[in-house]
C-alpha positions in Angstrom: 22.8 27.3 -7.0 21.4 28.2 -3.5 22.6 31.3 -1.6 24.9 30.5 1.4 25.2 32.4 4.6 28.7 33.4 3.7 27.3 35.2 0.7 24.8 37.1 2.8 27.7 38.0 5.2 29.7 39.4 2.3 26.7 41.5 1.1 25.8 42.9 4.6 29.1 43.1 6.3 27.6 41.2 9.2 29.5 38.2 10.7 28.4 34.6 9.7 27.7 33.7 13.3 25.4 36.6 13.8 23.6 35.8 10.6 23.3 32.1 11.5 21.8 33.0 14.9 19.3 35.6 13.4 18.2 33.1 10.6 17.6 30.5 13.2 15.4 32.7 15.4 18.0 33.3 18.0 18.9 37.0 17.2 17.1 38.8 20.1 20.4 40.2 21.5 21.1 42.0 18.2 19.8 45.4 17.2 16.6 45.7 15.3 18.5 47.4 12.4 20.9 44.4 12.2 18.1 41.9 12.2 16.2 43.7 9.5 19.4 44.1 7.4 20.0 40.3 7.6 16.4 39.2 6.9 16.1 41.7 4.1 19.2 40.5 2.4 18.2 36.8 2.8 14.8 37.5 1.3 16.4 39.4 -1.7 18.9 36.8 -2.2 16.3 33.9 -1.9 18.2 32.2 0.8 16.9 28.7 1.8 18.3 27.0 4.9 20.1 23.8 4.5 17.2 21.6 5.8 19.0 18.4 6.1 22.0 19.8 8.0 19.7 21.8 10.3 17.7 18.9 11.2 20.6 16.5 11.7 21.7 18.8 14.5 18.4 17.9 16.1 18.8 14.2 15.1 15.7 14.6 13.1 15.2 14.7 9.3 11.4 15.1 8.9 11.8 12.3 6.3 9.9 9.0 6.3 11.0 6.0 4.2 8.4 3.8 2.5 8.9 0.5 0.8 6.4 -1.1 -1.5 6.6 -4.3 -3.5 5.1 -2.7 -6.8 4.4 1.1 -7.1 2.6 0.6 -10.4 0.0 -1.6 -8.8 -3.1 0.6 -8.2 -3.4 -0.7 -4.7 0.0 0.3 -3.7 -0.1 3.7 -5.4 -3.3 4.6 -3.5 -1.6 3.3 -0.2 1.4 5.6 -0.8 -0.9 8.6 -1.7 -2.6 8.2 1.7 0.6 8.1 3.5 2.1 11.0 1.5 -0.9 13.3 1.9 -0.9 12.9 5.8 2.9 13.2 6.1 2.8 16.3 3.8 0.3 18.0 6.1 2.6 17.3 9.1 5.7 18.8 7.5 7.3 15.5 6.5 8.7 14.3 3.2 8.4 10.7 1.9 11.3 8.7 0.4 9.6 6.0 -1.7 11.4 2.8 -2.7 9.9 0.2 -5.1 11.3 -3.4 -4.5 9.5 -5.0 -7.5 8.8 -8.0 -5.2 12.6 -8.6 -5.0 13.7 -9.5 -1.4 17.2 -8.6 -2.0 16.3 -5.2 -3.3 13.9 -4.7 -0.5 16.6 -5.5 2.2 19.0 -3.1 0.3 16.5 -0.3 0.2 15.7 -0.6 4.0 19.4 -0.6 4.8 19.9 2.5 2.6 17.0 4.3 4.2 18.5 3.6 7.6 21.8 4.9 6.4 20.1 8.1 5.3 18.7 8.5 8.8 15.0 8.6 8.1 12.9 9.3 11.1 10.8 6.0 10.5 9.8 3.4 8.0 6.5 2.3 6.5 6.9 -1.1 5.1 4.5 -3.2 2.8 6.3 -6.6 2.5 5.4 -10.2 2.8 9.1 -11.0 3.6 10.3 -8.6 6.2 9.3 -10.6 9.3 11.5 -13.4 8.3 14.6 -11.3 7.3 17.7 -10.3 9.2 16.8 -6.7 8.3 13.8 -7.1 10.5 16.2 -7.8 13.5 18.5 -4.9 12.6 15.5 -2.6 12.4 14.5 -3.4 16.0 18.3 -3.2 17.1 18.6 0.3 15.5 15.4 1.4 17.3 14.1 2.9 14.2 10.3 3.2 14.4 8.5 1.3 11.6 5.1 0.1 10.8 4.0 -3.0 8.8 1.2 -2.6 6.2 -1.3 -5.3 5.1 1.1 -8.2 6.0 1.4 -11.3 8.3 0.1 -11.2 11.8 2.9 -11.4 14.3 2.1 -11.2 18.0 5.6 -9.6 18.7 5.0 -6.9 16.3 3.2 -3.7 17.3 1.7 -1.2 14.8 0.3 -3.7 12.2 -2.3 -2.1 10.0 -4.3 -4.6 7.9 -7.7 -5.9 7.1 -9.4 -9.3 7.8 -8.5 -11.0 4.5 -10.1 -14.3 5.6 -13.4 -12.5 6.2 -13.1 -10.7 2.9 -12.5 -13.9 0.9 -15.4 -15.6 2.8 -17.8 -12.8 2.0 -16.8 -12.6 -1.6 -17.5 -16.4 -2.0 -20.7 -16.3 0.0 -22.0 -13.5 -2.3 -21.6 -15.7 -5.3 -23.1 -18.8 -3.3 -26.1 -16.5 -2.3 -26.6 -15.8 -6.0 -27.0 -19.6 -6.7 -23.5 -20.2 -8.0 -22.1 -23.6 -7.1 -19.1 -24.0 -9.5 -16.9 -21.2 -8.4 -13.3 -20.7 -9.6 -10.7 -18.7 -7.8 -7.6 -16.8 -9.0 -4.9 -16.6 -6.3 -1.4 -15.2 -6.3 1.4 -17.4 -7.6 3.5 -16.0 -4.7 3.2 -17.0 -1.1 1.5 -13.8 0.1 -0.1 -14.3 3.5 -3.1 -12.0 2.7 -3.9 -13.8 -0.5 -3.7 -17.2 1.4 -6.1 -15.9 3.9 -8.5 -14.9 1.2 -8.3 -18.3 -0.2 -9.0 -19.9 3.1 -12.1 -17.6 3.3 -13.2 -19.0 0.0 -12.6 -22.6 1.1 -14.6 -22.0 4.4 -17.5 -20.6 2.5 -17.5 -23.5 0.1 -17.3 -26.0 2.9 -20.0 -24.4 4.9 -22.5 -24.8 2.0 -21.3 -28.3 1.3 -19.7 -27.4 -2.0 -16.5 -29.1 -3.2 -13.3 -27.3 -3.8 -12.0 -28.8 -6.9 -8.3 -28.6 -7.9 -9.3 -27.4 -11.4 -11.2 -24.5 -10.0 -7.9 -23.1 -8.4 -5.5 -21.2 -10.7 -2.8 -18.6 -10.0 -1.6 -15.5 -11.4 1.1 -12.9 -10.7 -1.4 -10.3 -9.4 -1.3 -8.2 -12.7 -4.0 -7.9 -15.4 -1.9 -10.2 -17.6 -1.6 -12.8 -14.7 -5.5 -12.7 -14.4 -5.9 -13.1 -18.2 -3.4 -16.2 -18.2 -5.0 -17.7 -15.1 -8.6 -17.5 -16.6 -7.4 -19.0 -19.8 -5.9 -21.8 -17.9 -9.1 -22.2 -15.9 -11.2 -22.7 -19.0 -8.6 -24.8 -20.9 -8.7 -27.4 -18.1 -12.5 -27.6 -18.5 -13.3 -26.1 -15.1 -16.9 -25.2 -16.2 -17.3 -22.6 -13.6 -20.1 -20.2 -13.6 -18.3 -17.6 -11.4 -14.8 -16.5 -10.5 -13.3 -14.8 -7.4 -10.1 -13.0 -8.3 -8.1 -12.2 -5.2 -7.3 -8.8 -6.4 -9.0 -6.4 -8.9 -6.2 -6.4 -11.4 -6.6 -10.1 -12.0 -10.3 -9.6 -12.2 -9.6 -7.2 -15.0 -7.6 -10.0 -16.8 -10.6 -12.2 -16.4 -12.7 -9.6 -18.2 -10.2 -9.5 -21.0 -10.5 -13.3 -21.4 -14.2 -13.2 -21.5 -14.2 -10.4 -24.0 -11.8 -12.4 -26.3 -13.9 -15.6 -26.0 -17.3 -14.0 -26.3 -18.3 -14.9 -22.7 -20.8 -12.3 -21.4 -20.3 -10.9 -17.9 -22.4 -11.3 -15.9 -25.1 -13.1 -18.1 -22.9 -16.1 -18.5 -20.0 -15.6 -16.0 -20.1 -13.7 -12.7 -16.9 -12.0 -11.5 -15.9 -10.6 -8.2 -12.7 -8.9 -7.2 -10.9 -7.7 -4.1 -9.6 -4.1 -3.3 -11.9 -1.8 -5.0 -9.2 0.1 -6.9 -10.4 3.1 -8.8 -10.6 1.3 -12.0 -13.2 -1.2 -10.6 -16.1 1.2 -10.9 -15.2 2.2 -14.5 -15.0 -1.3 -16.0 -17.8 -2.6 -18.3 -19.7 -3.8 -16.5 -18.6 -2.2 -13.2 -16.8 -4.7 -11.0 -18.4 -6.2 -7.8 -15.6 -6.3 -5.3 -14.5 -6.3 -1.7 -13.4 -2.8 -0.8 -10.4 -2.2 1.3 -9.9 1.3 2.8 -6.6 1.6 0.9 -6.0 5.3 1.2 -7.2 5.3 4.8 -4.6 2.5 5.5 -1.8 4.6 4.2 -2.9 7.7 6.1 -3.3 5.7 9.4 0.1 4.2 9.0 1.7 7.6 8.6 -0.3 9.0 11.7 0.6 6.0 13.9 4.3 6.1 12.9 4.5 9.9 13.7 3.0 9.2 17.0 5.7 6.5 17.8 8.3 9.1 16.7 7.1 11.8 19.0 6.4 9.3 21.9 8.9 6.4 21.4 8.0 5.0 25.0 4.5 4.2 23.8 3.5 1.0 21.9 1.8 1.5 18.6 -1.7 -0.2 18.5 -2.6 -2.8 15.8 -5.5 -1.9 13.6 -7.8 -4.4 11.7 -9.8 -2.3 9.4 -13.2 -3.0 8.1 -14.0 -4.5 4.6 -17.1 -3.7 2.6 -18.8 -5.8 -0.2 -19.4 -3.4 -3.0 -22.1 -5.0 -5.2 -22.1 -3.7 -8.8 -23.0 -5.3 -12.2 -20.5 -8.1 -12.7 -22.3 -10.6 -10.6 -25.9 -11.8 -11.0 -28.0 -14.7 -10.0 -27.1 -17.9 -11.6 -29.3 -19.0 -14.5 -29.1 -22.8 -15.0 -30.0 -22.3 -18.6 -26.7 -20.4 -19.4 -23.1 -21.8 -19.3 -19.6 -20.3 -19.3 -18.1 -23.3 -21.0 -16.3 -22.4 -24.2 
């Protein structure tokens, strides 16, 4: 149990008011002997101030709330780390909430974070712009920033990447390698960023006069299992693809698993490209070609922008569209018409 100011008063014989002022740096009017006695006793008794109460007086808690859809997803864990590292360096704590892609839970967490008087919110959600909570956030004048989600001209402080360009670049990479029958694994949820990646895929195919066949488009739940199930479906419906674009790296991992189980060689028979460049991507066998998002940097930039808004509420937060990079590794190769991925 932590030491209280009352206990220091009992030990030193100094009044609670005097001790409070000395411990809060307002003890100049007291004698040097009194100040030393109080500070020495506080140190001996391992006194720690009630941080929450102290900051509530200043209407400031040095706490930032963060809501993500799935903390076990490598993308979001990296995003959280970027935000947390930056906030820690600035003397802030992070209160993390995992919504498990549940809109009701997400709304509940945001309401609870507001109730706990966080100084601001970092929200990674495909749903927030359409919810009543979004309106209440603005009404309560709580600074918040949206990560990696839908464009909205009314919303300042959006930090994202050009998902359309990333989807286009991934597909064009496969086309440049000679592939023409290219499957795509998308999310089975209506995420705006995945939709944009699919539109990039479609644009690249159309520009090269390639069809986008219905049987080439399969969906997964953005997990490894989802990627495995989607790839199985792709081949069961006789898609006869020579390459797969998975719209995140976890689903690309699932595609690897299916290929391993069915004896399909990557990249000799089937080329695979992912999206995100999570840490696992470089350690897969073979290492995964992917579109790199600056995930950690996105989290840190979000935290920095939010603290800027907290310190200067009158200033608008700028929107940031961050650069993507094609990371070419060993999971894609030039198409050899003599080989086939058909099982």
